[in-house]
C-alpha positions as CSV (number, residue, x, y, z in Angstrom):
1,M,54.8,-36.6,26.1
2,Q,57.4,-33.9,25.1
3,Y,56.5,-30.6,24.6
4,R,58.2,-27.9,22.5
5,T,56.9,-24.0,22.6
6,N,55.0,-21.3,20.6
7,K,56.2,-17.8,20.6
8,Q,54.9,-17.0,23.9
9,G,56.5,-20.0,25.6
10,E,53.3,-22.1,26.0
11,P,53.7,-25.7,25.4
12,I,52.6,-27.4,22.4
13,S,52.8,-31.4,22.2
14,I,55.4,-32.4,19.7
15,L,52.6,-35.1,18.5
16,G,49.5,-33.0,17.0
17,Y,46.1,-34.8,16.1
18,G,45.3,-34.2,12.6
19,C,41.5,-34.5,12.3
20,M,41.0,-35.1,8.5
21,R,41.1,-38.8,8.4
22,F,38.6,-39.5,11.3
23,S,37.1,-42.7,10.8
24,K,33.7,-42.7,8.5
25,D,30.8,-45.0,8.5
26,K,29.4,-46.4,5.1
27,L,27.3,-43.2,4.7
28,G,30.4,-41.2,4.8
29,K,29.6,-39.9,8.5
30,T,32.4,-39.7,11.2
31,E,32.0,-42.6,13.7
32,L,31.6,-40.6,16.6
33,D,32.0,-42.9,19.1
34,K,35.1,-44.4,17.9
35,T,36.5,-40.8,17.2
36,E,35.7,-40.1,20.9
37,R,37.6,-43.0,22.4
38,E,40.4,-42.2,20.3
39,I,40.7,-38.7,21.1
40,S,40.3,-39.2,24.6
41,A,43.2,-41.8,24.7
42,A,45.4,-39.0,22.7
43,I,44.6,-36.5,25.4
44,E,45.3,-38.9,28.3
45,N,48.5,-39.1,26.7
46,G,49.4,-35.8,26.5
47,V,48.6,-34.5,22.9
48,N,47.1,-31.1,23.3
49,Y,47.1,-29.6,19.7
50,F,44.3,-30.4,17.5
51,D,44.2,-29.8,13.8
52,T,41.3,-29.6,11.6
53,A,40.1,-26.9,8.5
54,Y,36.4,-25.6,7.3
55,I,36.9,-27.9,4.0
56,Y,37.6,-31.3,5.9
57,P,34.1,-33.0,5.5
58,G,32.4,-33.4,9.1
59,S,35.9,-32.7,11.0
60,E,35.1,-29.5,12.7
61,E,31.8,-30.7,13.8
62,A,33.0,-34.1,14.8
63,L,35.9,-32.6,16.9
64,G,33.6,-30.0,18.6
65,E,31.1,-32.7,19.3
66,V,33.8,-35.0,20.9
67,L,35.6,-32.1,22.8
68,H,31.7,-31.1,23.9
69,R,31.3,-34.8,25.1
70,L,34.5,-35.2,27.2
71,Q,34.0,-31.1,28.5
72,I,37.5,-30.8,27.8
73,R,37.5,-27.6,25.9
74,D,40.2,-25.9,27.9
75,K,43.0,-28.5,28.0
76,V,43.2,-28.8,24.2
77,Q,44.3,-26.2,21.5
78,I,42.1,-26.2,18.4
79,A,44.0,-25.3,15.2
80,T,41.6,-24.8,11.9
81,K,41.7,-23.0,8.9
82,L,40.2,-20.3,6.9
83,P,40.1,-21.0,3.1
84,H,41.2,-18.0,1.4
85,Y,40.1,-19.2,-2.1
86,L,36.5,-18.9,-0.5
87,S,37.1,-15.7,1.2
88,K,36.4,-12.7,-1.2
89,S,35.8,-10.1,1.1
90,I,35.6,-9.1,4.9
91,A,32.3,-10.2,5.3
92,T,32.5,-13.7,3.9
93,M,35.8,-14.1,6.2
94,D,33.2,-13.3,8.8
95,K,30.5,-15.4,7.8
96,L,33.3,-18.3,7.7
97,F,34.7,-18.1,10.6
98,Y,31.4,-17.6,13.0
99,E,30.5,-20.9,11.3
100,Q,33.6,-22.4,12.2
101,L,33.2,-21.2,16.0
102,K,29.4,-22.7,15.7
103,R,30.8,-26.1,14.3
104,L,33.3,-26.4,16.9
105,K,31.2,-25.3,20.0
106,T,33.6,-22.8,21.0
107,D,34.1,-19.2,21.3
108,R,37.4,-19.0,20.0
109,V,40.1,-20.9,17.9
110,D,43.6,-21.0,19.5
111,Y,45.4,-21.5,16.3
112,Y,44.2,-20.1,13.2
113,L,45.6,-20.6,9.9
114,M,45.1,-19.1,6.4
115,H,44.6,-22.2,4.4
116,M,46.8,-23.3,1.6
117,L,48.2,-19.7,1.1
118,N,50.7,-20.6,-1.7
119,D,51.6,-17.3,-3.2
120,I,52.4,-13.9,-1.9
121,G,50.3,-12.2,-4.8
122,T,47.2,-14.1,-2.8
123,W,48.3,-12.7,0.7
124,E,48.8,-9.2,-0.8
125,K,45.2,-9.2,-2.4
126,W,44.0,-10.2,1.0
127,R,45.9,-7.2,2.5
128,T,44.0,-4.8,0.2
129,L,40.6,-6.4,1.5
130,G,41.7,-5.5,5.0
131,V,42.7,-9.0,6.7
132,E,45.1,-7.4,8.5
133,D,42.9,-5.4,10.6
134,W,40.2,-8.4,10.3
135,I,42.9,-10.6,12.3
136,S,43.7,-7.8,14.6
137,D,40.2,-7.1,15.5
138,K,39.4,-10.8,16.1
139,M,42.9,-11.3,18.4
140,A,41.8,-8.6,20.5
141,K,38.6,-9.8,21.1
142,G,39.9,-13.2,22.1
143,E,38.5,-15.2,19.6
144,I,42.0,-16.0,17.7
145,G,44.7,-16.9,19.8
146,H,47.5,-17.0,17.1
147,I,47.6,-16.5,13.6
148,G,49.6,-18.5,10.8
149,F,49.5,-20.0,7.2
150,S,49.5,-23.4,5.9
151,F,51.7,-23.9,2.5
152,H,52.1,-26.2,-0.3
153,G,54.8,-24.7,-2.8
154,H,58.3,-23.7,-3.4
155,S,60.7,-22.8,-0.7
156,D,61.5,-19.3,-2.3
157,M,57.8,-18.5,-2.3
158,F,57.4,-19.7,1.4
159,K,60.2,-17.5,2.5
160,K,58.6,-14.2,0.9
161,I,55.4,-15.1,2.7
162,V,57.1,-15.7,5.8
163,D,58.9,-12.4,5.7
164,S,55.5,-10.6,4.8
165,Y,54.0,-10.4,8.1
166,D,54.5,-11.2,11.7
167,W,53.1,-14.7,11.7
168,D,52.6,-16.4,15.1
169,F,53.4,-20.2,13.3
170,C,53.3,-21.7,9.9
171,Q,52.4,-25.2,8.8
172,I,54.3,-27.2,5.8
173,Q,54.1,-30.6,4.3
174,Y,58.0,-32.2,5.5
175,N,59.2,-35.7,5.5
176,Y,62.2,-37.3,4.7
177,I,60.9,-37.9,1.0
178,D,60.3,-34.0,0.8
179,E,63.4,-32.8,2.2
180,V,64.2,-30.6,-0.5
181,S,60.8,-30.1,-2.4
182,Q,57.9,-27.8,-1.3
183,A,59.0,-25.5,1.5
184,G,61.5,-28.2,2.7
185,R,64.4,-28.1,5.3
186,I,65.5,-24.5,3.7
187,G,61.8,-23.1,4.4
188,L,62.0,-24.9,7.9
189,Q,64.9,-23.3,9.0
190,H,64.0,-20.0,7.5
191,A,60.7,-19.9,9.8
192,A,62.9,-21.2,12.6
193,S,65.3,-18.6,12.3
194,K,62.6,-15.8,13.0
195,G,61.3,-17.6,15.7
196,I,58.4,-19.0,13.9
197,P,57.2,-22.4,15.4
198,V,56.7,-24.9,12.5
199,I,53.8,-27.5,12.4
200,I,54.3,-30.4,10.2
201,M,51.6,-31.8,8.3
202,E,51.9,-35.2,5.8
203,P,54.9,-36.4,8.0
204,L,54.4,-39.8,6.3
205,R,52.7,-38.6,3.2
206,G,49.3,-39.5,3.9
207,G,50.4,-42.8,5.3
208,R,52.2,-44.2,2.4
209,L,55.6,-44.1,4.1
210,A,54.2,-46.3,7.1
211,D,53.9,-48.9,4.3
212,P,56.3,-48.3,1.6
213,A,55.5,-49.3,-1.9
214,S,59.2,-50.4,-2.4
215,P,59.9,-54.2,-1.3
216,L,63.4,-52.9,-0.6
217,A,62.7,-50.4,1.9
218,R,60.2,-52.2,3.7
219,K,62.5,-55.4,4.2
220,M,65.5,-52.6,5.2
221,F,63.0,-51.5,8.1
222,E,62.3,-55.1,9.2
223,Q,66.0,-55.9,9.3
224,N,66.8,-53.0,11.1
225,P,68.1,-53.8,14.9
226,R,66.0,-50.7,16.3
227,G,62.9,-52.1,16.0
228,W,60.8,-49.2,15.0
229,S,58.2,-49.7,12.5
230,P,58.3,-47.4,9.5
231,A,55.8,-45.2,10.7
232,E,58.0,-44.5,13.7
233,W,61.0,-44.1,11.8
234,G,59.0,-41.1,9.8
235,L,58.1,-39.4,12.9
236,R,61.7,-39.8,14.8
237,W,63.3,-38.3,11.8
238,L,61.3,-35.0,12.2
239,W,61.4,-34.8,16.1
240,D,65.2,-35.3,15.7
241,Q,65.1,-31.5,14.3
242,P,64.9,-28.9,16.9
243,E,63.3,-26.6,14.3
244,V,59.8,-28.8,14.2
245,T,57.6,-27.8,17.0
246,C,54.3,-30.3,16.3
247,V,54.1,-33.3,13.9
248,L,50.7,-34.1,13.0
249,S,49.2,-37.5,12.5
250,G,45.9,-38.6,11.3
251,M,45.3,-41.3,13.9
252,N,42.1,-43.6,13.6
253,S,42.9,-46.2,15.9
254,I,43.8,-46.4,19.5
255,E,46.9,-48.8,18.4
256,M,48.1,-45.7,16.3
257,V,47.3,-43.3,19.0
258,E,49.4,-45.4,21.6
259,E,52.3,-46.3,19.3
260,N,52.8,-42.4,18.3
261,C,52.2,-41.3,21.8
262,R,55.0,-43.8,23.1
263,A,57.4,-42.4,20.5
264,A,56.5,-38.8,20.9
265,S,57.4,-39.6,24.8
266,E,60.7,-41.1,23.8
267,S,61.7,-38.6,21.3
268,S,63.8,-35.5,21.5
269,A,66.1,-33.1,19.2
270,N,69.2,-34.6,18.2
271,M,68.4,-38.0,19.4
272,L,69.3,-39.8,16.3
273,T,72.7,-41.3,15.6
274,D,74.6,-40.6,12.5
275,E,74.0,-44.4,11.6
276,D,70.4,-43.8,12.0
277,R,70.5,-40.6,9.6
278,L,72.6,-42.8,7.1
279,F,70.0,-45.4,7.2
280,I,67.1,-42.9,6.6
281,Q,69.2,-41.8,3.6
282,A,69.3,-45.3,2.3
283,V,65.7,-45.8,3.0
284,K,64.9,-42.9,0.4
285,E,67.4,-44.0,-1.8
286,A,65.4,-47.3,-2.2
287,I,62.1,-45.5,-2.4
288,N,63.2,-43.3,-5.0
289,G,64.8,-46.2,-6.8
290,T,61.7,-46.1,-9.1
291,S,61.5,-42.5,-9.9
292,K,61.9,-41.2,-13.4
293,V,63.8,-38.2,-12.9
294,S,67.1,-37.8,-11.1
295,C,66.0,-34.2,-9.7
296,T,67.3,-33.6,-6.4
297,G,65.4,-30.5,-5.8
298,C,68.3,-28.3,-5.5
299,G,66.3,-25.4,-7.3
300,Y,69.6,-24.3,-9.7
301,C,67.2,-24.4,-12.4
302,M,64.8,-21.6,-11.1
303,P,63.6,-18.9,-11.2
304,C,62.0,-20.3,-14.7
305,P,61.1,-17.4,-17.4
306,A,57.6,-18.9,-18.1
307,G,56.9,-19.3,-14.5
308,I,57.1,-23.2,-14.0
309,D,58.0,-24.7,-10.6
310,I,60.3,-27.3,-12.2
311,P,61.6,-29.0,-8.9
312,N,57.9,-29.6,-7.6
313,T,56.9,-30.6,-10.8
314,F,59.6,-33.2,-11.1
315,R,58.7,-34.4,-7.6
316,A,55.0,-34.7,-8.4
317,Y,56.0,-37.0,-11.6
318,N,58.1,-39.1,-9.6
319,V,55.5,-39.5,-6.8
320,M,53.5,-40.9,-9.6
321,F,55.9,-44.1,-9.7
322,T,57.1,-44.2,-6.3
323,E,53.7,-44.1,-4.4
324,S,50.7,-43.9,-6.8
325,K,49.5,-41.8,-9.9
326,R,46.7,-40.2,-7.9
327,A,49.4,-39.0,-5.3
328,G,51.5,-37.4,-7.6
329,R,48.6,-35.5,-9.7
330,M,47.1,-34.0,-6.6
331,D,50.6,-32.8,-5.5
332,Y,50.8,-31.4,-8.9
333,L,47.3,-29.8,-8.6
334,R,48.1,-28.2,-5.6
335,C,51.6,-26.7,-6.4
336,T,49.9,-25.4,-9.9
337,A,46.4,-24.9,-10.4
338,F,46.0,-23.5,-6.6
339,S,48.9,-21.0,-7.0
340,R,48.4,-17.7,-8.4
341,S,51.8,-17.4,-10.1
342,T,53.0,-20.8,-11.0
343,K,52.3,-22.2,-14.4
344,S,51.6,-25.4,-16.1
345,V,54.3,-27.3,-17.1
346,S,52.8,-27.4,-20.9
347,Q,53.4,-23.5,-20.8
348,C,57.3,-24.3,-21.1
349,I,58.4,-21.7,-23.6
350,D,61.7,-24.1,-24.6
351,C,64.3,-21.6,-23.7
352,G,66.8,-24.2,-22.3
353,R,67.7,-21.8,-19.6
354,C,67.1,-24.4,-17.0
355,E,69.4,-27.0,-18.8
356,S,72.2,-24.8,-18.9
357,R,72.0,-24.3,-14.9
358,C,71.1,-28.0,-14.1
359,P,74.3,-29.5,-11.9
360,Q,72.6,-33.0,-12.5
361,Q,72.7,-32.6,-16.4
362,I,68.9,-33.5,-16.8
363,K,67.5,-32.9,-20.1
364,I,64.9,-30.9,-18.2
365,R,63.0,-29.8,-21.4
366,E,62.4,-33.4,-22.6
367,E,61.5,-34.6,-19.0
368,L,59.2,-31.9,-18.6
369,K,56.9,-32.9,-21.8
370,K,56.8,-36.6,-20.5
371,A,55.6,-35.0,-17.2
372,S,52.9,-32.9,-19.0
373,R,51.8,-36.0,-20.7
374,E,51.2,-38.0,-17.1
375,L,50.3,-35.1,-14.8
376,E,48.2,-33.0,-16.8
377,T,45.2,-35.2,-17.6
378,I,41.7,-34.1,-18.8
379,G,40.5,-33.9,-15.0
380,Y,43.4,-31.6,-14.2
381,K,42.6,-29.1,-16.9
382,V,38.9,-29.0,-16.0
383,I,39.9,-28.6,-12.0
384,K,42.5,-25.6,-13.1
385,K,40.2,-23.8,-15.6
386,G,37.5,-23.9,-12.7
387,V,39.8,-22.6,-10.1
388,D,41.2,-20.1,-12.8
389,I,37.9,-18.8,-13.5
390,L,36.5,-18.8,-9.8
391,K,39.8,-17.3,-9.0
392,L,40.1,-19.9,-6.3
393,W,43.9,-19.4,-5.7
């Protein structure tokens, strides 16, 4: 296993264990014995970073129970997340935090994240509640080791949040398909320039890059002389970048653990050749070949006077056709309904400012209308209304 370091120079395995996708039985409960074998194998192979969250059903309890069974709490780093959308007061934060410690059977969280902090306005509101003093108190008591946030949104907003506080680390969705969307490479490099370790989630887009929908992409992987699986290519593309600290993988089989640990033991920054990088670019083009809008995510159309995140809207719209409709709609939901400032695409005011700036000469207003019809379903509108009423952003 290879390791990179946090701000204090402490080692973090470049492969982290994402605990959202533990195997479940027919009743929806975590298969603890199976999960224990997989976690044990990962630790034996050097994995020391385990990521969970309050809202992952049964995940914190399962991780806590497995680590208790194995009696190896001190050998691993636990990362979990505080749902800001459920935390309307310091008292609520305390209640949720101590519930998490009980679930995890521990007296501390090594890496604690503000979950899905997509908007600077939400962070500023939390500050008025006294969250900075709350964090300081927990860290002084040794109950929180390092403080960070996870993010789904545009790179400009990501940079504002990074610059607003002395964060110890952050977590972003990033992979070779999302290179110029969400926080993207721009956000990754901005955080790294400030010495902030970056944890990567969705390195394979929920496993979809491990089994690409594109027949051409699958054939390209099969014929490449490297002999790496699509999943290994995706992970190595990330580890090739020195700004990446740790890549999370939702491993739920011994075979997956062993393959990922082997790849992590063989990987280092700047290990890919120019030929390898050209190959990934060709695969990306093959996967994106079925996309609807030729948006490159450059952001020249931004900011939108109506508050619409145009690049992420088109990315979600394209995902509907390059991966699945559900995946695209979930992406759109995260980037709009759960953001305090980002508006739904149907709120376009038809000003045309974006089109005058687009290097690709995309008919943005026309394409946004098409995207709205596909993305803003009745289900989306119901969820967004609930989020707005409850102010879950």
